[in-house]
C-alpha positions as CSV (number, residue, x, y, z in Angstrom):
1,M,16.4,27.0,-2.8
2,P,14.9,23.6,-3.7
3,T,14.9,22.5,-7.2
4,T,11.6,21.8,-9.1
5,L,12.2,18.1,-8.8
6,E,12.7,18.4,-5.1
7,N,9.5,20.4,-4.9
8,L,7.6,17.8,-6.8
9,K,9.0,15.0,-4.5
10,T,7.8,17.1,-1.5
11,A,4.4,17.8,-3.1
12,F,4.0,14.0,-4.1
13,A,4.7,12.9,-0.5
14,G,2.3,15.6,0.9
15,E,-0.5,14.7,-1.6
16,S,-0.1,11.0,-1.0
17,Q,-0.2,11.3,2.7
18,A,-3.3,13.6,2.5
19,N,-5.0,11.0,0.4
20,R,-4.6,8.2,2.9
21,R,-5.4,10.6,5.9
22,Y,-8.7,11.7,4.2
23,L,-9.7,8.1,3.5
24,A,-9.2,7.4,7.2
25,Y,-11.2,10.5,8.1
26,A,-14.0,9.3,5.8
27,R,-14.2,6.0,7.6
28,K,-14.5,7.7,10.9
29,A,-17.2,10.2,9.6
30,E,-19.2,7.1,8.4
31,Q,-18.9,5.4,11.7
32,D,-19.9,8.7,13.5
33,G,-23.1,8.9,11.3
34,F,-22.0,11.7,8.9
35,P,-22.2,10.1,5.4
36,N,-22.0,13.4,3.5
37,V,-18.9,14.5,5.5
38,A,-17.5,11.1,4.6
39,R,-18.2,11.6,0.8
40,L,-16.5,15.0,1.0
41,F,-13.4,13.4,2.6
42,R,-13.4,10.7,-0.2
43,A,-13.8,13.3,-2.9
44,A,-10.9,15.3,-1.5
45,A,-8.9,12.1,-1.3
46,E,-9.5,11.5,-5.0
47,A,-8.4,15.0,-5.8
48,E,-5.2,14.5,-3.8
49,T,-4.7,11.3,-5.9
50,T,-5.1,13.4,-9.0
51,H,-2.4,15.8,-7.8
52,A,0.0,13.1,-6.6
53,L,-0.2,11.2,-9.9
54,A,0.4,14.3,-11.8
55,H,3.5,15.2,-9.7
56,L,4.8,11.5,-10.0
57,Q,4.4,11.7,-13.8
58,A,6.1,15.1,-13.9
59,M,9.0,13.6,-12.0
60,G,9.3,10.7,-14.6
61,G,8.3,8.3,-11.8
62,V,6.2,6.0,-14.0
63,S,8.1,3.7,-16.4
64,G,7.2,0.6,-18.4
65,T,5.6,-2.3,-16.4
66,V,8.9,-4.3,-16.2
67,E,10.7,-1.3,-14.8
68,N,7.7,-0.4,-12.4
69,L,7.7,-4.1,-11.2
70,K,11.5,-4.0,-10.5
71,D,11.1,-0.8,-8.7
72,A,8.1,-2.3,-6.6
73,I,10.2,-5.3,-5.7
74,Q,13.1,-3.1,-4.6
75,G,10.7,-0.8,-2.5
76,E,8.9,-3.7,-0.8
77,T,12.2,-5.6,-0.1
78,Y,13.7,-2.4,1.4
79,E,10.7,-2.0,3.7
80,A,10.7,-5.6,4.8
81,K,14.3,-6.1,5.3
82,E,15.7,-2.6,6.2
83,M,13.0,-0.1,7.1
84,Y,10.6,-2.0,9.3
85,P,13.1,-4.2,11.4
86,P,14.6,-1.3,13.4
87,M,11.2,0.3,13.7
88,L,9.8,-2.9,15.2
89,A,12.7,-3.3,17.6
90,Q,12.2,0.3,18.8
91,A,8.4,-0.1,19.1
92,Q,8.9,-3.4,21.1
93,Q,11.5,-1.7,23.3
94,E,9.1,1.2,24.0
95,G,6.2,-1.1,24.4
96,H,4.4,1.1,21.9
97,R,0.9,0.0,20.6
98,G,2.1,0.4,17.0
99,K,4.4,-2.7,17.3
100,A,1.8,-5.1,16.2
101,M,1.0,-3.2,13.0
102,I,4.7,-2.6,12.3
103,G,5.4,-6.3,12.7
104,M,2.5,-7.2,10.4
105,A,3.5,-4.7,7.7
106,M,7.0,-6.0,7.8
107,K,5.8,-9.5,7.0
108,V,3.3,-8.3,4.4
109,E,5.9,-6.3,2.5
110,Q,7.9,-9.4,1.8
111,V,4.7,-11.0,0.5
112,H,4.2,-8.0,-1.8
113,A,7.8,-8.3,-3.0
114,D,7.3,-12.0,-3.8
115,L,4.1,-11.4,-5.6
116,Y,5.7,-8.6,-7.7
117,Q,8.5,-11.0,-8.5
118,R,6.0,-13.6,-9.8
119,A,4.4,-10.9,-11.8
120,L,7.7,-9.8,-13.2
121,E,8.6,-13.3,-14.3
122,A,5.3,-13.6,-16.1
123,V,5.6,-10.3,-17.9
124,L,9.3,-11.0,-19.0
125,T,7.7,-14.1,-20.9
126,G,5.0,-11.9,-22.4
127,N,2.3,-13.1,-20.1
128,D,0.1,-11.5,-17.5
129,L,0.1,-12.7,-13.9
130,Q,-2.1,-15.8,-13.4
131,A,-4.7,-14.6,-11.0
132,A,-8.4,-15.1,-11.6
133,E,-9.1,-13.0,-8.4
134,I,-7.0,-11.0,-6.0
135,Y,-8.0,-10.4,-2.5
136,V,-6.5,-8.1,0.4
137,C,-6.8,-8.6,4.1
138,P,-8.3,-5.3,5.5
139,I,-6.5,-5.9,8.8
140,C,-2.8,-6.3,7.8
141,G,-2.7,-5.8,4.0
142,H,-1.8,-9.4,3.1
143,V,-2.6,-10.2,-0.5
144,E,-3.9,-13.5,-1.8
145,L,-4.1,-14.6,-5.4
146,G,-7.4,-16.3,-5.6
147,A,-10.2,-16.5,-3.0
148,P,-8.7,-17.1,0.5
149,S,-9.8,-20.4,2.0
150,Q,-7.9,-20.1,5.3
151,R,-7.3,-17.5,7.9
152,C,-4.8,-14.8,7.1
153,P,-1.3,-16.2,7.7
154,V,-0.2,-12.7,9.1
155,C,-3.0,-11.5,11.3
156,N,-5.3,-14.6,11.6
157,A,-8.3,-12.7,10.1
158,A,-11.1,-15.0,8.9
159,P,-11.2,-15.6,5.1
160,E,-14.5,-13.8,4.7
161,K,-12.9,-10.6,5.9
162,Y,-10.7,-10.4,2.8
163,Q,-11.8,-7.8,0.2
164,K,-11.8,-8.6,-3.5
165,V,-9.8,-6.2,-5.6
166,S,-11.1,-5.2,-9.0
């Protein structure tokens, strides 16, 4: 029989995945001309986020900012260096259509790790990250500190495609 901690980990994973899946469903419902169905999916996604965050908190998964940044660096570095490379090799070998996104995600995860490292260095000196604005590429997930002036270095998306993060 699983422990409560194992159950919370399973619930956190399930709720987190449901959140992302429902947001994807909402986009599709919007494209298909069903704005109220899209809103319902977004509402359910927000509810799943509420559940996931409560499970994470119950697991003790949220620490101080320094610890959270270190954890984020470790996670992003793992994804960039260990998780994605064999996935990319397999997708390339199979000629799977997912190979492009896997390759982009692998590159972007390293960018995220580097940005978290910059943030950690700032926080360790008692300062916030110097970033007047932060933007994300909606195609590949590349993050820019400041308004992008050039095409995305990962997927070549135009700078005007980037979305400002509040």
